[in-house]
TORDOMI-70086 format. One record per residue (C-alpha): x, y, z; residue number from 1. Coordinates in steps of 0.02 Angstrom, whole numbers. Example, Ala and Ser with C-alpha at 12.3 -4.5 7.8 and 13.67 -1.06 7.14 Angstrom:
{kolke {615 -225 390} 1},
{kolke {684 -53 357} 2},
REM end
This chain:
{kolke {9838 4396 952} 1},
{kolke {9661 4333 966} 2},
{kolke {9543 4436 1077} 3},
{kolke {9492 4369 1247} 4},
{kolke {9311 4367 1302} 5},
{kolke {9346 4502 1432} 6},
{kolke {9432 4615 1306} 7},
{kolke {9291 4593 1182} 8},
{kolke {9155 4633 1308} 9},
{kolke {9251 4786 1369} 10},
{kolke {9265 4853 1192} 11},
{kolke {9082 4823 1148} 12},
{kolke {9017 4889 1314} 13},
{kolke {9126 5043 1289} 14},
{kolke {9042 5070 1122} 15},
{kolke {8871 5049 1201} 16},
{kolke {8915 5174 1338} 17},
{kolke {8970 5296 1206} 18},
{kolke {8805 5275 1117} 19},
{kolke {8688 5296 1265} 20},
{kolke {8801 5374 1396} 21},
{kolke {8802 5355 1583} 22},
{kolke {8706 5520 1610} 23},
{kolke {8553 5450 1521} 24},
{kolke {8554 5292 1626} 25},
{kolke {8576 5389 1787} 26},
{kolke {8438 5512 1737} 27},
{kolke {8315 5371 1702} 28},
{kolke {8351 5286 1867} 29},
{kolke {8337 5450 1962} 30},
{kolke {8172 5493 1877} 31},
{kolke {8104 5320 1919} 32},
{kolke {8148 5340 2103} 33},
{kolke {8073 5516 2110} 34},
{kolke {7912 5455 2029} 35},
{kolke {7900 5314 2155} 36},
{kolke {7920 5434 2302} 37},
{kolke {7795 5555 2224} 38},
{kolke {7663 5420 2202} 39},
{kolke {7691 5359 2380} 40},
{kolke {7676 5537 2447} 41},
{kolke {7516 5568 2349} 42},
{kolke {7435 5408 2413} 43},
{kolke {7332 5441 2571} 44},
{kolke {7350 5313 2709} 45},
{kolke {7166 5335 2758} 46},
{kolke {7070 5376 2598} 47},
{kolke {6932 5506 2609} 48},
{kolke {6828 5609 2488} 49},
{kolke {6931 5769 2496} 50},
{kolke {6945 5769 2305} 51},
{kolke {6754 5788 2288} 52},
{kolke {6702 5970 2260} 53},
{kolke {6534 5973 2170} 54},
{kolke {6366 6061 2163} 55},
{kolke {6199 5968 2159} 56},
{kolke {6035 6045 2107} 57},
{kolke {5899 6002 2233} 58},
{kolke {5738 6101 2254} 59},
{kolke {5670 6245 2358} 60},
{kolke {5727 6258 2538} 61},
{kolke {5569 6171 2601} 62},
{kolke {5572 6038 2465} 63},
{kolke {5617 5855 2486} 64},
{kolke {5761 5862 2361} 65},
{kolke {5842 6002 2460} 66},
{kolke {5830 5896 2619} 67},
{kolke {5907 5745 2530} 68},
{kolke {6054 5844 2463} 69},
{kolke {6079 5923 2635} 70},
{kolke {6093 5750 2715} 71},
{kolke {6216 5690 2583} 72},
{kolke {6318 5851 2597} 73},
{kolke {6330 5832 2786} 74},
{kolke {6388 5652 2769} 75},
{kolke {6513 5700 2634} 76},
{kolke {6582 5840 2743} 77},
{kolke {6633 5709 2872} 78},
{kolke {6742 5634 2735} 79},
{kolke {6814 5808 2695} 80},
{kolke {6711 5826 2534} 81},
{kolke {6617 5984 2484} 82},
{kolke {6444 5967 2407} 83},
{kolke {6350 6129 2372} 84},
{kolke {6161 6116 2391} 85},
{kolke {6093 6225 2249} 86},
{kolke {5911 6279 2269} 87},
{kolke {5790 6275 2123} 88},
{kolke {5606 6263 2083} 89},
{kolke {5615 6075 2054} 90},
{kolke {5645 5940 1925} 91},
{kolke {5600 6036 1767} 92},
{kolke {5713 6182 1812} 93},
{kolke {5849 6060 1866} 94},
{kolke {5853 5982 1692} 95},
{kolke {5866 6153 1609} 96},
{kolke {6000 6219 1724} 97},
{kolke {6103 6060 1725} 98},
{kolke {6106 6057 1535} 99},
{kolke {6156 6241 1528} 100},
{kolke {6295 6211 1656} 101},
{kolke {6382 6091 1536} 102},
{kolke {6480 6236 1462} 103},
{kolke {6541 6308 1628} 104},
{kolke {6536 6148 1733} 105},
{kolke {6494 6249 1889} 106},
{kolke {6352 6124 1924} 107},
{kolke {6384 5938 1897} 108},
{kolke {6233 5843 1965} 109},
{kolke {6047 5859 1996} 110},
{kolke {5904 5765 2077} 111},
{kolke {5755 5744 1960} 112},
{kolke {5593 5650 1958} 113},
{kolke {5583 5493 1853} 114},
{kolke {5470 5499 1701} 115},
{kolke {5521 5669 1636} 116},
{kolke {5559 5694 1451} 117},
{kolke {5740 5730 1407} 118},
{kolke {5782 5868 1282} 119},
{kolke {5860 5819 1115} 120},
{kolke {6049 5804 1110} 121},
{kolke {6057 5814 1300} 122},
{kolke {6220 5786 1395} 123},
{kolke {6141 5691 1538} 124},
{kolke {6194 5523 1608} 125},
{kolke {6116 5422 1747} 126},
{kolke {6215 5414 1908} 127},
{kolke {6089 5315 2009} 128},
{kolke {5911 5288 2067} 129},
{kolke {5873 5329 2248} 130},
{kolke {5802 5179 2344} 131},
{kolke {5666 5284 2430} 132},
{kolke {5519 5329 2319} 133},
{kolke {5425 5492 2330} 134},
{kolke {5237 5496 2345} 135},
{kolke {5111 5605 2255} 136},
{kolke {5013 5662 2408} 137},
{kolke {4855 5768 2401} 138},
{kolke {4811 5861 2563} 139},
{kolke {4657 5954 2623} 140},
{kolke {4554 5992 2779} 141},
{kolke {4412 5877 2725} 142},
{kolke {4512 5755 2620} 143},
{kolke {4444 5603 2713} 144},
{kolke {4272 5635 2636} 145},
{kolke {4340 5606 2461} 146},
{kolke {4297 5426 2415} 147},
{kolke {4326 5426 2226} 148},
{kolke {4400 5536 2091} 149},
{kolke {4226 5602 2048} 150},
{kolke {4226 5692 2216} 151},
{kolke {4363 5805 2144} 152},
{kolke {4244 5883 2019} 153},
{kolke {4260 6072 2011} 154},
{kolke {4384 6085 2156} 155},
{kolke {4528 6208 2161} 156},
{kolke {4691 6113 2185} 157},
{kolke {4867 6182 2210} 158},
{kolke {5005 6086 2118} 159},
{kolke {5165 6167 2183} 160},
{kolke {5283 6291 2101} 161},
{kolke {5305 6311 1914} 162},
{kolke {5445 6200 1849} 163},
{kolke {5433 6075 1990} 164},
{kolke {5412 5888 1977} 165},
{kolke {5250 5905 2073} 166},
{kolke {5176 6018 1938} 167},
{kolke {5234 5901 1799} 168},
{kolke {5163 5744 1879} 169},
{kolke {5002 5831 1935} 170},
{kolke {4965 5891 1759} 171},
{kolke {4995 5714 1692} 172},
{kolke {4873 5642 1818} 173},
{kolke {4744 5778 1800} 174},
{kolke {4748 5760 1611} 175},
{kolke {4665 5590 1639} 176},
{kolke {4529 5678 1740} 177},
{kolke {4499 5823 1620} 178},
{kolke {4308 5799 1618} 179},
{kolke {4299 5840 1805} 180},
{kolke {4339 6025 1771} 181},
{kolke {4471 6034 1908} 182},
{kolke {4551 6207 1930} 183},
{kolke {4741 6198 1950} 184},
{kolke {4849 6334 2028} 185},
{kolke {5038 6347 2051} 186},
{kolke {5128 6420 2202} 187},
{kolke {5275 6378 2318} 188},
{kolke {5240 6239 2441} 189},
{kolke {5242 6346 2597} 190},
{kolke {5121 6468 2518} 191},
{kolke {5014 6322 2462} 192},
{kolke {5004 6258 2641} 193},
{kolke {4957 6431 2702} 194},
{kolke {4818 6440 2571} 195},
{kolke {4754 6270 2626} 196},
{kolke {4751 6329 2806} 197},
{kolke {4653 6485 2758} 198},
{kolke {4534 6387 2648} 199},
{kolke {4588 6471 2485} 200},
{kolke {4623 6299 2412} 201},
{kolke {4516 6144 2428} 202},
{kolke {4666 6029 2406} 203},
{kolke {4854 6043 2383} 204},
{kolke {4968 5916 2298} 205},
{kolke {5152 5883 2326} 206},
{kolke {5278 5750 2272} 207},
{kolke {5373 5712 2430} 208},
{kolke {5454 5575 2531} 209},
{kolke {5323 5510 2656} 210},
{kolke {5434 5545 2807} 211},
{kolke {5488 5719 2751} 212},
{kolke {5475 5851 2887} 213},
{kolke {5360 5961 2781} 214},
{kolke {5231 5823 2761} 215},
{kolke {5242 5771 2944} 216},
{kolke {5212 5952 2994} 217},
{kolke {5063 5967 2877} 218},
{kolke {4978 5812 2947} 219},
{kolke {5020 5826 3131} 220},
{kolke {5024 6015 3161} 221},
{kolke {4913 6088 3025} 222},
{kolke {4788 5943 3043} 223},
{kolke {4780 5918 2855} 224},
{kolke {4709 5754 2792} 225},
{kolke {4776 5645 2653} 226},
{kolke {4667 5601 2504} 227},
{kolke {4645 5413 2477} 228},
{kolke {4668 5401 2288} 229},
{kolke {4555 5253 2254} 230},
{kolke {4607 5243 2071} 231},
{kolke {4794 5254 2110} 232},
{kolke {4835 5092 2018} 233},
{kolke {4737 5140 1863} 234},
{kolke {4810 5315 1858} 235},
{kolke {4988 5252 1887} 236},
{kolke {4967 5118 1754} 237},
{kolke {4953 5252 1620} 238},
{kolke {5116 5333 1677} 239},
{kolke {5267 5223 1634} 240},
{kolke {5373 5285 1780} 241},
{kolke {5237 5287 1915} 242},
{kolke {5186 5154 2040} 243},
{kolke {5044 5130 2162} 244},
{kolke {5089 5141 2346} 245},
{kolke {5011 5151 2519} 246},
{kolke {5039 5259 2673} 247},
{kolke {4986 5150 2817} 248},
{kolke {4858 5202 2948} 249},
{kolke {4939 5284 3100} 250},
{kolke {5102 5314 3005} 251},
{kolke {5118 5492 3072} 252},
{kolke {5037 5468 3242} 253},
{kolke {4986 5294 3298} 254},
{kolke {4902 5363 3456} 255},
{kolke {4787 5488 3370} 256},
{kolke {4776 5378 3215} 257},
{kolke {4850 5494 3085} 258},
{kolke {4802 5448 2954} 259},
{kolke {4650 5353 3018} 260},
{kolke {4652 5228 2872} 261},
{kolke {4773 5167 2740} 262},
{kolke {4795 5300 2605} 263},
{kolke {4829 5247 2427} 264},
{kolke {4949 5362 2337} 265},
{kolke {5049 5368 2175} 266},
{kolke {5237 5348 2192} 267},
{kolke {5382 5396 2079} 268},
{kolke {5570 5366 2086} 269},
{kolke {5702 5500 2111} 270},
{kolke {5852 5500 1996} 271},
{kolke {6026 5571 2021} 272},
{kolke {6090 5628 1851} 273},
{kolke {6249 5712 1791} 274},
{kolke {6301 5816 1641} 275},
{kolke {6470 5734 1613} 276},
{kolke {6571 5873 1694} 277},
{kolke {6630 5773 1844} 278},
{kolke {6783 5663 1833} 279},
{kolke {6762 5476 1859} 280},
{kolke {6839 5478 2032} 281},
{kolke {6726 5623 2084} 282},
{kolke {6571 5533 2019} 283},
{kolke {6616 5380 2121} 284},
{kolke {6649 5490 2272} 285},
{kolke {6474 5565 2257} 286},
{kolke {6399 5390 2244} 287},
{kolke {6494 5341 2401} 288},
{kolke {6418 5490 2493} 289},
{kolke {6243 5438 2437} 290},
{kolke {6272 5257 2492} 291},
{kolke {6313 5321 2667} 292},
{kolke {6140 5401 2675} 293},
{kolke {6048 5266 2575} 294},
{kolke {6125 5094 2614} 295},
{kolke {6018 5009 2478} 296},
{kolke {6079 5127 2342} 297},
{kolke {6192 4995 2260} 298},
{kolke {6067 4852 2274} 299},
{kolke {5925 4950 2194} 300},
{kolke {6031 5006 2048} 301},
{kolke {6099 4831 2019} 302},
{kolke {5930 4744 2026} 303},
{kolke {5809 4868 1949} 304},
{kolke {5798 4882 1760} 305},
{kolke {5850 5051 1691} 306},
{kolke {5701 5120 1594} 307},
{kolke {5742 5303 1617} 308},
{kolke {5804 5332 1439} 309},
{kolke {5976 5381 1505} 310},
{kolke {6132 5274 1503} 311},
{kolke {6226 5245 1664} 312},
{kolke {6386 5346 1679} 313},
{kolke {6538 5234 1656} 314},
{kolke {6598 5269 1834} 315},
{kolke {6426 5229 1904} 316},
{kolke {6409 5068 1805} 317},
{kolke {6581 5012 1865} 318},
{kolke {6534 5057 2045} 319},
{kolke {6375 4953 2041} 320},
{kolke {6455 4806 1950} 321},
{kolke {6594 4797 2080} 322},
{kolke {6472 4836 2222} 323},
{kolke {6588 4971 2284} 324},
{kolke {6711 5106 2232} 325},
{kolke {6865 5077 2128} 326},
{kolke {7000 5037 2257} 327},
{kolke {7134 5117 2150} 328},
{kolke {7024 5271 2135} 329},
{kolke {7006 5279 2324} 330},
{kolke {7192 5298 2350} 331},
{kolke {7245 5374 2184} 332},
{kolke {7092 5465 2113} 333},
{kolke {7197 5561 1987} 334},
{kolke {7256 5396 1913} 335},
{kolke {7079 5338 1871} 336},
{kolke {7041 5510 1800} 337},
{kolke {7179 5483 1671} 338},
{kolke {7108 5313 1629} 339},
{kolke {6989 5192 1718} 340},
{kolke {7069 5050 1815} 341},
{kolke {6998 4922 1694} 342},
{kolke {7088 5012 1551} 343},
{kolke {7250 5013 1653} 344},
{kolke {7234 4826 1679} 345},
{kolke {7200 4801 1494} 346},
{kolke {7352 4908 1453} 347},
{kolke {7461 4808 1573} 348},
{kolke {7398 4647 1493} 349},
{kolke {7437 4713 1318} 350},
{kolke {7612 4764 1372} 351},
{kolke {7637 4594 1453} 352},
{kolke {7588 4512 1290} 353},
{kolke {7704 4626 1194} 354},
{kolke {7850 4591 1310} 355},
{kolke {7813 4406 1299} 356},
{kolke {7812 4415 1109} 357},
{kolke {7972 4517 1116} 358},
{kolke {8056 4383 1222} 359},
{kolke {8000 4245 1103} 360},
{kolke {8062 4342 950} 361},
{kolke {8226 4378 1039} 362},
{kolke {8254 4193 1076} 363},
{kolke {8208 4146 898} 364},
{kolke {8334 4267 825} 365},
{kolke {8469 4207 945} 366},
{kolke {8432 4029 892} 367},
{kolke {8448 4079 709} 368},
{kolke {8616 4164 742} 369},
{kolke {8682 4017 841} 370},
{kolke {8620 3894 709} 371},
{kolke {8707 3991 571} 372},
{kolke {8869 4000 670} 373},
{kolke {8866 3812 706} 374},
{kolke {8843 3776 520} 375},
{kolke {8994 3882 476} 376},
{kolke {9094 3794 611} 377},
{kolke {9043 3629 532} 378},
{kolke {9109 3687 363} 379},
{kolke {9272 3739 447} 380},
{kolke {9289 3567 528} 381},
{kolke {9261 3480 363} 382},
{kolke {9388 3594 279} 383},
{kolke {9526 3574 409} 384},
{kolke {9495 3430 530} 385},
{kolke {9360 3365 647} 386},
{kolke {9355 3453 816} 387},
{kolke {9476 3587 758} 388},
{kolke {9476 3745 863} 389},
{kolke {9500 3927 818} 390},
{kolke {9664 3927 913} 391},
{kolke {9724 3776 812} 392},
{kolke {9689 3864 647} 393},
{kolke {9771 4026 703} 394},
{kolke {9933 3933 746} 395},
{kolke {9927 3811 600} 396},
{kolke {10065 3816 468} 397},
{kolke {9990 3797 294} 398},
{kolke {10040 3635 212} 399},
{kolke {10051 3608 28} 400},
{kolke {9874 3542 12} 401},
{kolke {9807 3707 79} 402},
{kolke {9903 3811 -47} 403},
{kolke {9779 3791 -189} 404},
{kolke {9663 3919 -269} 405},
{kolke {9512 3816 -215} 406},
{kolke {9569 3818 -34} 407},
{kolke {9600 4005 -35} 408},
{kolke {9427 4033 -114} 409},
{kolke {9346 3922 16} 410},
{kolke {9432 4014 160} 411},
{kolke {9382 4182 85} 412},
{kolke {9202 4124 74} 413},
{kolke {9204 4071 256} 414},
{kolke {9278 4239 308} 415},
{kolke {9142 4330 210} 416},
{kolke {9006 4226 294} 417},
{kolke {9078 4261 466} 418},
{kolke {9091 4447 429} 419},
{kolke {8910 4448 374} 420},
{kolke {8860 4355 532} 421},
{kolke {8958 4481 638} 422},
{kolke {8863 4626 561} 423},
{kolke {8700 4535 588} 424},
{kolke {8742 4506 772} 425},
{kolke {8785 4689 796} 426},
{kolke {8625 4753 711} 427},
{kolke {8513 4638 810} 428},
{kolke {8599 4677 975} 429},
{kolke {8562 4863 950} 430},
{kolke {8380 4831 903} 431},
{kolke {8241 4903 1012} 432},
{kolke {8161 4730 1010} 433},
{kolke {8299 4658 1119} 434},
{kolke {8236 4643 1300} 435},
{kolke {8331 4749 1423} 436},
{kolke {8487 4658 1486} 437},
{kolke {8486 4527 1347} 438},
{kolke {8613 4616 1236} 439},
{kolke {8753 4512 1312} 440},
{kolke {8688 4355 1226} 441},
{kolke {8721 4439 1059} 442},
{kolke {8888 4500 1121} 443},
{kolke {8936 4321 1164} 444},
{kolke {8888 4262 989} 445},
{kolke {8989 4407 918} 446},
{kolke {9140 4356 1019} 447},
{kolke {9130 4174 960} 448},
{kolke {9118 4232 780} 449},
{kolke {9262 4354 809} 450},
{kolke {9373 4211 868} 451},
{kolke {9343 4114 707} 452},
{kolke {9367 4271 604} 453},
{kolke {9534 4305 689} 454},
{kolke {9591 4126 660} 455},
{kolke {9539 4118 476} 456},
{kolke {9613 4289 436} 457},
{kolke {9779 4237 516} 458},
{kolke {9778 4076 415} 459},
{kolke {9732 4168 255} 460},
{kolke {9875 4290 282} 461},
{kolke {9997 4144 297} 462},
{kolke {9929 4073 134} 463},
{kolke {9960 4238 46} 464},
{kolke {10137 4248 120} 465},
REM end
């Protein structure tokens, strides 16, 4: 009795269930559902920066870097982030400590002055350039009397604490004025201001943001004057990271005219650098906190050429290119930490291409199977009669013309070809290259071949009888 399509499918599907088993299928479906619920539960409805827990090296408590980090930390705290404001002597110490923290990763970022030299084999990467430049400001009680750099001859000038950006920049500038025999001293900024007030120092230098509270206090309360650096452009020209700038007259007090005239100063950029310890999502979270305090942070880093000698961190470069944070990282920061969103998209594209190629190969193999089966059916029709069916052959009574050795050999050859085609169908249906759910196409081809096999075997048995 020839097999029906339903019987054949039931038998082959039973074999497939035996191979894989219902428990495996149920387990996969259950795991998929659980993963979906887990991802949904982990996704915040209102994304914040709660995943950002970092430490940033600033400067001394009265320094400008300390004030900047304090502002950023306060803004980040509103988004449930935690940024520790780590005190230090300044830029030089920040570079040393940030490099040393690479092993423990207890400190991830630091503010440093642009133009510093980086140690060999350093781990640093550029996170961003702050849009507000700092100014190299020289203060003194009689600073308005200084008209040119020659008036600095023989003066005693304080240049901030050892290891600070102020000391580094001051020594670079004063090296151009070596013939003036200027005496340089180092001390903390508050002590330096006290020495200026007592007259122990003729002048005191600091690298600071023009609107910083310390500088405002020095000009308005301590009545210190700002030196007009007449050669600011020439001095800055010899320093690749410096620029000439101006503090306008009356900037600190327009009523009393403080300062009374425009004051030329030397300006430098402030850099936020990292040591590679922070994850990509955390780095982007820190940048988001800085953009809340400095709205032009993205624009400056997109438009200004990077001449710092450091490469942008991958997360920072992506942030500036997209002009905002990674949206996937906002909701699923752990996902971008495994791999950046761009890599996920590339991976999805590659898998799409693979699945597409798999579907094309699957259709090609099905076409080859069907083509081979149709050719065998053509040989059967030529051997028996046009438009003969498998049922006709199974019920046919062999006539005398069929009872020849050539006929038996021909039928045997057709049976062998069909058996070979059946095995080929079965192997390809179990292949991992078959798209999920497309196995039934092979099963259908197998059933068609099985019908012909059943018919030819019945006919061959009658010939032998």
